[in-house]
ROBA-928648 format. One line per 2 residues: number of its first residue (from 1); their letters; for each residue x, z, y of C-alpha. Coordinates in steps of 0.5 Angstrom, whole numbers, plus 2048, in hexadecimal, padded with zeros to 3 digits. Each point is the difference from the previous one (the first is absolute). Layout:
NUM> a> X,Z,Y; ...
! end
This chain:
1> mr> 838,7F9,829; 803,801,7F8
3> er> 807,802,803; 7FD,805,804
5> iq> 7FC,803,7FB; 806,800,7FB
7> qf> 804,804,806; 7FA,805,801
9> gg> 800,801,7F9; 808,801,800
11> fl> 7FF,805,805; 7FB,804,7FD
13> ag> 804,800,7F9; 806,803,805
15> mi> 7FC,805,802; 7FC,802,7F9
17> ip> 805,7FF,7FB; 806,805,802
19> ni> 7FB,805,800; 7FD,7FF,7F9
21> ga> 804,806,7FD; 7FC,804,805
23> fi> 7FA,7FD,7FD; 801,802,7F9
25> aw> 802,807,802; 7FA,801,803
27> gl> 7FC,7FD,7FA; 803,804,7FB
29> it> 7FF,806,804; 7F9,7FE,801
31> al> 7FF,7FE,7F8; 803,807,7FE
33> fi> 7FD,805,805; 7FA,7FE,803
35> pt> 7FA,804,7FD; 7FE,7FB,7FB
37> gw> 807,7FE,7FE; 804,801,7FA
39> lp> 803,807,802; 7FC,802,806
41> ne> 804,805,805; 7FD,802,806
43> kf> 806,802,803; 804,7F9,7FF
45> ge> 7F9,7FC,801; 801,802,807
47> mv> 805,7FB,801; 7FB,7FA,7FF
49> gp> 7FC,800,806; 806,801,805
51> mi> 804,7FB,7FC; 7FB,7FA,801
53> ly> 7FE,802,807; 806,801,803
55> ll> 807,7FF,7FC; 7FE,7F9,7FD
57> pi> 7FD,7FD,807; 806,803,804
59> li> 805,7FD,7FB; 7FD,7F9,801
61> gy> 800,801,807; 807,802,800
63> tg> 802,7FA,7FC; 7FC,7FB,804
65> gk> 803,802,806; 807,800,7FD
67> mi> 7FF,7F9,7FE; 7FF,7FE,807
69> hg> 806,804,804; 804,804,7FB
71> vr> 7FF,808,7FF; 7FE,801,807
73> gg> 7FA,7FB,800; 7FF,804,7F9
75> vv> 800,807,803; 7FB,7FD,806
77> ga> 7FC,7FD,7FB; 7FF,806,7FC
79> as> 7FE,804,806; 7FB,7FB,802
81> tm> 7FD,800,7F9; 7FE,807,801
83> gv> 7FB,7FE,805; 7FC,7FC,7FC
85> vv> 801,805,7FA; 7FE,807,804
87> ga> 7F8,801,800; 7FF,7FA,7FA
89> di> 7FC,802,7FA; 803,7FA,7FC
91> pm> 807,7FE,7FF; 802,7FC,806
93> fl> 805,7FB,7FC; 7FD,7FA,804
95> ga> 801,804,807; 807,801,7FD
97> mi> 801,7F9,7FF; 7FE,7FF,807
99> mg> 804,805,804; 806,800,7FC
101> pl> 802,7F9,802; 7FD,801,807
103> gg> 804,806,801; 807,7FD,7FE
105> wv> 7FE,7F9,804; 7FF,804,807
107> mk> 806,804,7FF; 804,7FA,7FF
109> ki> 7FD,7FD,806; 802,806,804
111> de> 807,801,7FE; 801,7F8,802
113> vl> 7FE,802,807; 804,806,800
115> ed> 806,7FE,7FD; 804,7FE,806
117> ri> 7FD,805,805; 802,807,7FD
119> pv> 805,804,804; 806,802,7FC
121> gf> 7FF,807,7FD; 7F9,7FF,800
123> em> 7FF,7FC,7FA; 7FE,805,7FB
125> li> 7FB,804,805; 7FC,7F9,802
127> nn> 800,7FD,7F9; 7FD,807,7FD
129> fs> 7FB,801,806; 7FE,7F8,800
131> ag> 7FE,801,7F8; 7FD,806,801
133> il> 7FB,7FE,806; 7FF,7F9,7FC
135> av> 7FE,804,7FA; 7FB,805,804
137> vl> 7FD,7FA,803; 7FF,7FC,7FA
139> al> 7FE,806,7FC; 7FA,801,805
141> ig> 7FE,7F9,800; 800,800,7F8
143> nv> 7FC,806,800; 7FB,7FD,805
145> li> 7FF,7F9,7FF; 804,7FE,7F9
147> gp> 7FD,806,7FC; 7F9,7FF,802
149> vv> 800,7F8,7FE; 803,802,7F9
151> ta> 7FA,805,7FF; 7FB,7FA,802
153> is> 803,7FB,7FB; 7FF,806,7FB
155> da> 7F9,801,802; 7FF,7F8,801
157> ag> 802,7FF,7F8; 7FC,806,7FE
159> sl> 7FA,7FD,803; 801,7F9,7FE
161> vd> 801,802,7F8; 7F9,804,801
163> al> 7FD,7FA,803; 802,7FC,7FA
165> vt> 7FE,805,7FB; 7F9,800,803
167> ar> 800,7F9,800; 801,800,7F8
169> ll> 807,7FC,801; 804,806,7FD
171> pl> 805,7FB,7FD; 802,7FD,807
173> aa> 801,808,802; 807,7FF,7FD
175> iv> 802,7FB,806; 7FF,806,805
177> ie> 802,806,7FB; 807,7FD,7FE
179> pa> 803,7FE,806; 7FD,807,803
181> kv> 803,804,7FA; 807,7FD,802
183> lf> 7FF,802,807; 7FF,807,7FD
185> ln> 7F9,800,802; 7FE,801,7F8
187> na> 7FE,808,801; 7FB,7FE,806
189> ln> 7FD,7FA,7FC; 7FF,804,7FA
191> hg> 7FE,807,802; 7FD,7FE,806
193> vl> 7FC,7FA,7FE; 800,7FE,7F9
195> ap> 7FF,808,7FD; 7FA,801,804
197> lg> 7FD,7FA,7FE; 802,801,7F8
199> va> 7FD,807,800; 7F9,7FE,802
201> aa> 800,7FA,7FB; 803,805,7FB
203> ee> 7FA,804,801; 7FB,7FB,7FE
205> tg> 804,7FC,7FA; 805,805,7FE
207> ra> 806,7FC,802; 802,7FC,806
209> lh> 804,7F9,801; 802,803,807
211> fl> 805,805,7FC; 804,7FA,7FD
213> le> 801,7FC,807; 806,803,803
215> tn> 803,804,7FA; 801,7FB,7FB
217> pg> 807,801,7FE; 800,7F9,7FD
219> pg> 802,7FB,806; 806,805,803
221> lg> 803,800,7F9; 7FF,7F8,7FF
223> ll> 804,800,807; 806,804,7FD
225> ia> 800,7FC,7FA; 801,7FA,804
227> yy> 806,803,804; 803,802,7F9
229> va> 7FF,7FA,7FD; 801,7FB,806
231> gk> 803,804,805; 807,802,802
233> gl> 805,805,804; 7FD,807,801
235> lk> 7F9,7FE,7FF; 801,7FE,7F9
237> es> 804,806,7FE; 7FC,805,803
239> ap> 7F9,7FD,7FD; 800,803,7F9
241> ga> 801,807,803; 7FA,7FE,805
243> mi> 7FC,7FE,7FA; 800,807,7FD
245> ih> 7FE,803,807; 7FB,7FC,801
247> fl> 7FC,7FE,7FA; 802,807,7FC
249> gg> 800,805,806; 7FB,7FC,804
251> ih> 803,800,807; 7FF,7F9,802
253> ei> 804,801,807; 806,7FE,7FC
255> yf> 7FF,7F9,7FF; 7FD,7FF,808
257> py> 808,7FF,802; 801,7FA,7FB
259> vl> 7FA,7FC,803; 803,802,807
261> ah> 807,7FE,7FE; 7FD,7F9,7FF
263> pi> 7F9,7FF,803; 7FE,7FA,7FC
265> mi> 7FF,804,7FA; 7FA,803,803
267> ls> 7FD,7FA,7FC; 802,803,7FA
269> vi> 7FC,806,800; 7FA,7FD,804
271> sg> 800,7FB,7FA; 800,806,7FB
273> gl> 7FB,804,804; 7FB,7FA,800
275> aa> 801,7FE,7F9; 7FF,808,7FE
277> dl> 7FA,801,804; 7FC,7FA,7FE
279> wf> 801,802,7F9; 7FE,807,802
281> ti> 7FA,7FD,803; 7FE,7FB,7FA
283> tn> 801,806,7FB; 7FC,805,804
285> ag> 806,805,800; 801,806,803
287> lv> 803,807,800; 7FC,807,801
289> at> 805,802,805; 806,7FE,804
291> ps> 806,801,7FC; 805,804,804
293> pg> 806,7FE,800; 7FF,7F9,7FE
295> si> 803,800,7FA; 7FE,7FD,7F9
297> fa> 800,807,7FD; 7FB,802,806
299> yl> 7FC,7FA,7FE; 7FF,802,7F9
301> av> 7FE,807,802; 7FA,7FD,804
303> ip> 7FE,7FA,7FC; 7F8,801,7FE
305> rg> 7FF,7FF,7F8; 7FF,7F8,7FE
307> qh> 804,7FE,806; 807,800,7FE
309> fa> 801,7F9,7FE; 7FD,7FD,807
311> vl> 804,805,804; 807,7FF,7FC
313> tg> 7FF,7F9,800; 7FF,800,807
315> vl> 806,803,801; 804,7FC,7FB
317> ig> 7FD,7F9,804; 802,803,807
319> ta> 807,801,7FD; 801,7F9,7FD
321> va> 7FD,7FC,806; 804,804,805
323> aa> 807,7FF,7FC; 7FE,7F9,7FE
325> vg> 7FF,7FE,808; 806,805,802
327> mv> 805,7FD,7FB; 7FE,7F9,803
329> il> 801,802,807; 807,803,7FF
331> rl> 802,7FA,7FC; 7FE,7FB,806
333> rp> 801,805,806; 805,805,7FD
335> vq> 802,806,804; 807,802,804
337> es> 805,802,7FB; 801,807,804
339> ee> 7FD,804,806; 807,7FE,804
341> ea> 7FF,7F9,7FF; 7F8,800,802
343> am> 802,805,806; 806,7FB,802
345> ea> 7FC,7FA,800; 7FA,803,804
347> ea> 805,802,805; 804,7FA,801
349> ag> 7FA,7FB,800; 7FC,805,805
351> vp> 7F9,802,7FE; 7FB,7FE,805
353> gl> 7FF,805,805; 805,805,7FD
355> a> 807,7FD,802
! end
Protein backbone atom coordinates (compact mmCIF):
# COMPACT_ATOMS: atom_id res chain seq x y z
CA UNK A 1 0.00 0.00 0.00
CA UNK A 2 2.81 2.41 0.84
CA UNK A 3 4.48 1.74 -2.52
CA UNK A 4 1.24 2.39 -4.37
CA UNK A 5 0.69 5.65 -2.50
CA UNK A 6 4.26 6.70 -3.37
CA UNK A 7 3.65 5.78 -7.02
CA UNK A 8 0.46 7.81 -7.04
CA UNK A 9 2.24 10.75 -5.45
CA UNK A 10 4.95 10.50 -8.08
CA UNK A 11 2.32 10.50 -10.80
CA UNK A 12 0.70 13.63 -9.38
CA UNK A 13 4.14 15.23 -9.23
CA UNK A 14 4.65 14.47 -12.90
CA UNK A 15 1.40 16.25 -13.76
CA UNK A 16 1.81 19.30 -11.56
CA UNK A 17 5.50 20.21 -11.33
CA UNK A 18 6.07 20.89 -15.07
CA UNK A 19 3.25 23.44 -14.94
CA UNK A 20 4.38 25.42 -11.90
CA UNK A 21 5.70 28.17 -14.20
CA UNK A 22 2.17 28.68 -15.53
CA UNK A 23 0.82 28.79 -11.97
CA UNK A 24 3.37 31.45 -11.07
CA UNK A 25 2.46 33.46 -14.18
CA UNK A 26 -1.21 33.34 -13.20
CA UNK A 27 -0.34 34.25 -9.62
CA UNK A 28 1.64 37.30 -10.70
CA UNK A 29 -1.11 38.50 -13.03
CA UNK A 30 -3.69 38.04 -10.27
CA UNK A 31 -1.63 39.73 -7.57
CA UNK A 32 -0.90 42.70 -9.81
CA UNK A 33 -4.02 43.39 -11.83
CA UNK A 34 -7.18 42.34 -9.98
CA UNK A 35 -9.20 45.25 -8.50
CA UNK A 36 -7.61 44.71 -5.07
CA UNK A 37 -4.14 44.03 -6.49
CA UNK A 38 -1.00 46.15 -6.56
CA UNK A 39 -1.57 47.67 -10.01
CA UNK A 40 -5.31 47.32 -10.72
CA UNK A 41 -5.96 47.11 -14.43
CA UNK A 42 -9.32 46.06 -15.83
CA UNK A 43 -7.96 44.95 -19.22
CA UNK A 44 -5.09 42.85 -17.86
CA UNK A 45 -7.26 41.54 -15.04
CA UNK A 46 -9.53 39.89 -17.61
CA UNK A 47 -6.86 37.20 -18.05
CA UNK A 48 -7.23 35.93 -14.47
CA UNK A 49 -10.51 34.03 -14.87
CA UNK A 50 -9.79 32.27 -18.18
CA UNK A 51 -6.32 31.23 -17.02
CA UNK A 52 -7.50 29.47 -13.87
CA UNK A 53 -10.70 28.09 -15.37
CA UNK A 54 -9.32 26.93 -18.72
CA UNK A 55 -5.57 27.22 -19.25
CA UNK A 56 -4.27 25.63 -16.05
CA UNK A 57 -6.66 22.63 -15.97
CA UNK A 58 -6.04 21.93 -19.66
CA UNK A 59 -2.27 22.06 -19.13
CA UNK A 60 -2.62 19.53 -16.30
CA UNK A 61 -4.86 17.34 -18.45
CA UNK A 62 -2.37 17.47 -21.33
CA UNK A 63 0.56 16.62 -19.07
CA UNK A 64 -1.30 13.70 -17.49
CA UNK A 65 -2.23 12.26 -20.88
CA UNK A 66 1.28 12.75 -22.21
CA UNK A 67 2.77 10.81 -19.31
CA UNK A 68 0.64 7.82 -20.26
CA UNK A 69 0.90 7.89 -24.06
CA UNK A 70 3.16 10.66 -25.29
CA UNK A 71 1.97 13.71 -27.20
CA UNK A 72 -0.93 11.77 -28.71
CA UNK A 73 -2.19 10.88 -25.25
CA UNK A 74 -1.64 14.47 -24.13
CA UNK A 75 -3.79 15.88 -26.93
CA UNK A 76 -6.65 13.51 -26.10
CA UNK A 77 -6.21 14.23 -22.39
CA UNK A 78 -6.41 17.99 -22.95
CA UNK A 79 -9.48 17.71 -25.18
CA UNK A 80 -11.15 15.37 -22.66
CA UNK A 81 -10.47 17.87 -19.88
CA UNK A 82 -12.59 20.45 -21.67
CA UNK A 83 -15.61 18.31 -20.88
CA UNK A 84 -15.26 18.90 -17.14
CA UNK A 85 -14.08 22.51 -17.51
CA UNK A 86 -17.00 23.79 -19.60
CA UNK A 87 -20.00 24.74 -17.55
CA UNK A 88 -18.25 24.57 -14.18
CA UNK A 89 -18.07 27.64 -11.96
CA UNK A 90 -15.07 26.32 -10.00
CA UNK A 91 -11.57 25.53 -11.33
CA UNK A 92 -11.63 21.86 -12.41
CA UNK A 93 -8.13 20.83 -11.39
CA UNK A 94 -9.38 17.63 -9.79
CA UNK A 95 -11.36 16.85 -12.93
CA UNK A 96 -8.27 17.52 -15.06
CA UNK A 97 -6.21 15.11 -12.97
CA UNK A 98 -8.83 12.45 -13.73
CA UNK A 99 -9.62 13.13 -17.39
CA UNK A 100 -6.04 13.76 -18.60
CA UNK A 101 -4.57 10.39 -17.58
CA UNK A 102 -7.83 8.63 -18.52
CA UNK A 103 -7.69 10.08 -22.03
CA UNK A 104 -4.05 9.06 -22.46
CA UNK A 105 -4.69 5.53 -21.15
CA UNK A 106 -7.73 4.86 -23.37
CA UNK A 107 -5.87 6.26 -26.39
CA UNK A 108 -2.96 3.95 -25.64
CA UNK A 109 -5.24 0.90 -25.51
CA UNK A 110 -6.97 1.84 -28.76
CA UNK A 111 -3.64 2.32 -30.54
CA UNK A 112 -2.49 -1.09 -29.31
CA UNK A 113 -5.59 -2.68 -30.84
CA UNK A 114 -5.28 -0.80 -34.16
CA UNK A 115 -1.50 -1.05 -34.48
CA UNK A 116 -1.38 -4.04 -36.87
CA UNK A 117 -4.78 -3.56 -38.41
CA UNK A 118 -4.49 -0.22 -40.22
CA UNK A 119 -4.29 -0.57 -44.05
CA UNK A 120 -1.21 0.94 -45.66
CA UNK A 121 -1.79 4.57 -46.60
CA UNK A 122 -4.60 5.10 -44.09
CA UNK A 123 -2.41 5.56 -41.01
CA UNK A 124 -2.82 9.34 -40.65
CA UNK A 125 -6.55 9.27 -41.40
CA UNK A 126 -7.34 6.53 -38.89
CA UNK A 127 -5.00 7.87 -36.22
CA UNK A 128 -6.49 11.37 -36.39
CA UNK A 129 -10.10 10.23 -36.43
CA UNK A 130 -9.62 7.68 -33.64
CA UNK A 131 -8.13 10.40 -31.43
CA UNK A 132 -10.82 12.90 -32.35
CA UNK A 133 -13.73 10.53 -31.79
CA UNK A 134 -12.28 9.34 -28.48
CA UNK A 135 -11.80 12.95 -27.33
CA UNK A 136 -15.44 13.72 -28.10
CA UNK A 137 -16.69 10.66 -26.19
CA UNK A 138 -14.52 11.35 -23.14
CA UNK A 139 -15.36 15.06 -23.14
CA UNK A 140 -19.06 14.21 -23.07
CA UNK A 141 -18.54 11.67 -20.29
CA UNK A 142 -16.52 14.21 -18.32
CA UNK A 143 -19.19 16.87 -18.77
CA UNK A 144 -22.06 14.60 -17.72
CA UNK A 145 -20.40 12.44 -15.03
CA UNK A 146 -17.04 13.72 -13.74
CA UNK A 147 -17.88 17.43 -13.60
CA UNK A 148 -20.97 17.00 -11.41
CA UNK A 149 -19.06 14.62 -9.11
CA UNK A 150 -16.30 17.20 -8.54
CA UNK A 151 -18.92 19.90 -7.94
CA UNK A 152 -20.66 17.60 -5.44
CA UNK A 153 -17.35 17.13 -3.61
CA UNK A 154 -17.04 20.92 -3.37
CA UNK A 155 -20.57 21.23 -1.97
CA UNK A 156 -19.96 18.41 0.51
CA UNK A 157 -16.80 20.08 1.79
CA UNK A 158 -18.70 23.31 2.30
CA UNK A 159 -21.47 21.54 4.19
CA UNK A 160 -18.94 19.79 6.43
CA UNK A 161 -17.20 23.06 7.29
CA UNK A 162 -20.58 24.63 8.03
CA UNK A 163 -21.41 21.73 10.39
CA UNK A 164 -18.10 22.09 12.25
CA UNK A 165 -18.61 25.82 12.66
CA UNK A 166 -22.15 25.29 13.92
CA UNK A 167 -20.89 22.68 16.42
CA UNK A 168 -18.30 25.18 17.71
CA UNK A 169 -15.43 22.98 16.55
CA UNK A 170 -13.71 25.73 14.58
CA UNK A 171 -10.11 24.48 14.92
CA UNK A 172 -11.09 21.12 13.39
CA UNK A 173 -12.32 22.95 10.30
CA UNK A 174 -8.70 23.01 9.11
CA UNK A 175 -8.91 19.25 8.53
CA UNK A 176 -11.48 19.97 5.82
CA UNK A 177 -10.44 23.44 4.67
CA UNK A 178 -6.77 22.75 3.89
CA UNK A 179 -7.31 19.66 1.68
CA UNK A 180 -10.23 21.41 -0.02
CA UNK A 181 -8.06 24.47 -0.70
CA UNK A 182 -5.41 22.31 -2.36
CA UNK A 183 -8.11 21.03 -4.73
CA UNK A 184 -8.82 24.69 -5.58
CA UNK A 185 -12.12 24.78 -3.70
CA UNK A 186 -10.90 27.68 -1.57
CA UNK A 187 -13.13 30.35 -3.09
CA UNK A 188 -16.20 28.13 -2.84
CA UNK A 189 -15.54 27.54 0.86
CA UNK A 190 -14.59 31.11 1.73
CA UNK A 191 -17.18 33.08 -0.20
CA UNK A 192 -19.89 30.41 -0.19
CA UNK A 193 -19.77 29.31 3.46
CA UNK A 194 -17.40 31.20 5.76
CA UNK A 195 -17.92 34.78 4.55
CA UNK A 196 -21.73 34.78 5.03
CA UNK A 197 -21.31 33.26 8.52
CA UNK A 198 -18.63 35.83 9.30
CA UNK A 199 -20.77 38.75 8.18
CA UNK A 200 -23.57 37.63 10.50
CA UNK A 201 -21.15 37.26 13.43
CA UNK A 202 -19.44 40.58 12.73
CA UNK A 203 -22.75 42.42 12.89
CA UNK A 204 -23.07 41.38 16.54
CA UNK A 205 -19.51 41.66 17.84
CA UNK A 206 -17.70 43.82 15.28
CA UNK A 207 -15.39 41.00 14.24
CA UNK A 208 -15.58 37.35 13.20
CA UNK A 209 -13.18 34.41 13.50
CA UNK A 210 -14.70 32.92 10.33
CA UNK A 211 -12.76 35.42 8.21
CA UNK A 212 -9.49 33.90 9.51
CA UNK A 213 -10.11 30.22 8.81
CA UNK A 214 -9.52 29.98 5.06
CA UNK A 215 -7.60 33.19 4.40
CA UNK A 216 -4.72 32.70 6.88
CA UNK A 217 -1.48 32.94 4.82
CA UNK A 218 0.59 31.35 7.61
CA UNK A 219 0.25 27.61 6.81
CA UNK A 220 0.99 28.13 3.12
CA UNK A 221 4.04 30.25 3.93
CA UNK A 222 5.26 27.56 6.32
CA UNK A 223 4.89 24.92 3.63
CA UNK A 224 6.96 26.95 1.17
CA UNK A 225 9.61 27.63 3.81
CA UNK A 226 9.84 23.88 4.42
CA UNK A 227 10.40 23.27 0.71
CA UNK A 228 13.06 25.97 0.57
CA UNK A 229 14.92 24.62 3.60
CA UNK A 230 14.49 20.86 3.21
CA UNK A 231 13.31 20.37 -0.37
CA UNK A 232 15.24 19.94 -3.58
CA UNK A 233 14.96 20.42 -7.31
CA UNK A 234 12.46 22.72 -8.98
CA UNK A 235 10.21 22.86 -5.92
CA UNK A 236 13.03 24.25 -3.78
CA UNK A 237 14.22 26.68 -6.43
CA UNK A 238 10.78 28.14 -7.10
CA UNK A 239 9.73 28.37 -3.43
CA UNK A 240 11.13 31.90 -2.73
CA UNK A 241 9.19 33.45 -5.61
CA UNK A 242 6.07 31.58 -4.55
CA UNK A 243 6.48 32.92 -1.00
CA UNK A 244 6.34 36.50 -2.27
CA UNK A 245 3.26 35.86 -4.43
CA UNK A 246 1.53 33.97 -1.63
CA UNK A 247 2.33 35.98 1.49
CA UNK A 248 2.62 39.48 0.07
CA UNK A 249 0.38 39.13 -2.96
CA UNK A 250 -2.24 37.00 -1.21
CA UNK A 251 -2.55 34.42 -3.99
CA UNK A 252 -2.81 31.18 -2.02
CA UNK A 253 -3.30 29.09 -5.16
CA UNK A 254 0.43 29.38 -5.81
CA UNK A 255 1.27 26.85 -3.08
CA UNK A 256 -1.39 24.27 -3.97
CA UNK A 257 0.78 22.55 -6.62
CA UNK A 258 3.52 22.11 -4.01
CA UNK A 259 1.13 19.92 -2.02
CA UNK A 260 -0.22 18.08 -5.06
CA UNK A 261 3.36 17.32 -6.11
CA UNK A 262 3.98 15.54 -2.78
CA UNK A 263 0.55 14.72 -1.26
CA UNK A 264 1.85 13.80 2.21
CA UNK A 265 2.72 17.48 2.62
CA UNK A 266 -0.98 18.14 3.20
CA UNK A 267 -0.16 17.24 6.82
CA UNK A 268 2.04 20.34 6.96
CA UNK A 269 -0.71 22.83 6.12
CA UNK A 270 -3.32 20.95 8.17
CA UNK A 271 -1.04 21.12 11.23
CA UNK A 272 -0.39 24.82 10.69
CA UNK A 273 -4.09 25.51 10.20
CA UNK A 274 -5.09 23.55 13.30
CA UNK A 275 -2.54 25.32 15.49
CA UNK A 276 -3.46 28.78 14.19
CA UNK A 277 -7.21 28.19 14.45
CA UNK A 278 -6.82 26.89 18.01
CA UNK A 279 -4.95 30.08 18.92
CA UNK A 280 -7.59 32.22 17.25
CA UNK A 281 -10.31 30.43 19.23
CA UNK A 282 -8.48 30.75 22.55
CA UNK A 283 -7.78 34.45 22.06
CA UNK A 284 -11.20 35.18 20.54
CA UNK A 285 -9.49 36.74 17.53
CA UNK A 286 -11.34 38.00 14.48
CA UNK A 287 -11.37 40.32 11.49
CA UNK A 288 -13.94 42.91 10.49
CA UNK A 289 -14.19 41.59 6.91
CA UNK A 290 -12.77 38.99 4.57
CA UNK A 291 -9.23 39.97 3.50
CA UNK A 292 -9.13 40.00 -0.28
CA UNK A 293 -6.78 38.76 -1.51
CA UNK A 294 -5.41 36.78 1.47
CA UNK A 295 -2.25 38.87 1.78
CA UNK A 296 -0.63 39.92 5.04
CA UNK A 297 -1.23 43.51 3.92
CA UNK A 298 -4.93 42.81 3.43
CA UNK A 299 -4.92 41.29 6.93
CA UNK A 300 -3.47 44.46 8.41
CA UNK A 301 -6.23 46.47 6.74
CA UNK A 302 -9.10 44.52 8.34
CA UNK A 303 -7.74 43.79 11.84
CA UNK A 304 -9.92 45.57 14.42
CA UNK A 305 -8.37 47.75 17.12
CA UNK A 306 -6.78 45.70 19.89
CA UNK A 307 -6.63 42.49 17.85
CA UNK A 308 -3.26 42.87 16.15
CA UNK A 309 -1.37 40.68 18.63
CA UNK A 310 -3.93 37.86 18.52
CA UNK A 311 -4.27 37.83 14.73
CA UNK A 312 -0.62 38.27 13.76
CA UNK A 313 0.56 35.78 16.39
CA UNK A 314 -1.89 33.27 14.91
CA UNK A 315 -0.39 33.81 11.47
CA UNK A 316 3.09 33.32 12.95
CA UNK A 317 2.03 30.13 14.75
CA UNK A 318 0.52 28.72 11.56
CA UNK A 319 3.73 29.48 9.69
CA UNK A 320 6.03 27.98 12.32
CA UNK A 321 4.04 24.78 12.81
CA UNK A 322 3.54 24.18 9.09
CA UNK A 323 7.24 24.78 8.42
CA UNK A 324 8.36 22.47 11.23
CA UNK A 325 6.04 19.63 10.21
CA UNK A 326 6.88 20.12 6.54
CA UNK A 327 10.63 19.96 7.13
CA UNK A 328 10.27 16.76 9.14
CA UNK A 329 8.20 15.19 6.36
CA UNK A 330 10.66 16.25 3.66
CA UNK A 331 13.55 14.78 5.66
CA UNK A 332 11.75 11.47 6.14
CA UNK A 333 9.95 11.33 2.76
CA UNK A 334 11.81 13.54 0.27
CA UNK A 335 10.11 14.43 -2.98
CA UNK A 336 11.60 13.26 -6.28
CA UNK A 337 14.39 15.45 -7.61
CA UNK A 338 12.68 16.36 -10.85
CA UNK A 339 9.41 16.08 -12.67
CA UNK A 340 11.04 13.80 -15.22
CA UNK A 341 11.95 11.27 -12.53
CA UNK A 342 8.47 11.45 -11.04
CA UNK A 343 6.85 10.88 -14.40
CA UNK A 344 9.16 8.04 -15.39
CA UNK A 345 8.83 6.27 -12.04
CA UNK A 346 5.05 6.48 -12.09
CA UNK A 347 4.85 5.29 -15.69
CA UNK A 348 7.34 2.47 -15.19
CA UNK A 349 5.65 1.29 -12.01
CA UNK A 350 2.21 1.42 -13.58
CA UNK A 351 -0.16 3.56 -11.55
CA UNK A 352 -3.12 1.36 -10.56
CA UNK A 353 -6.08 2.02 -12.81
CA UNK A 354 -4.10 4.24 -15.18
CA UNK A 355 -1.51 2.07 -16.86
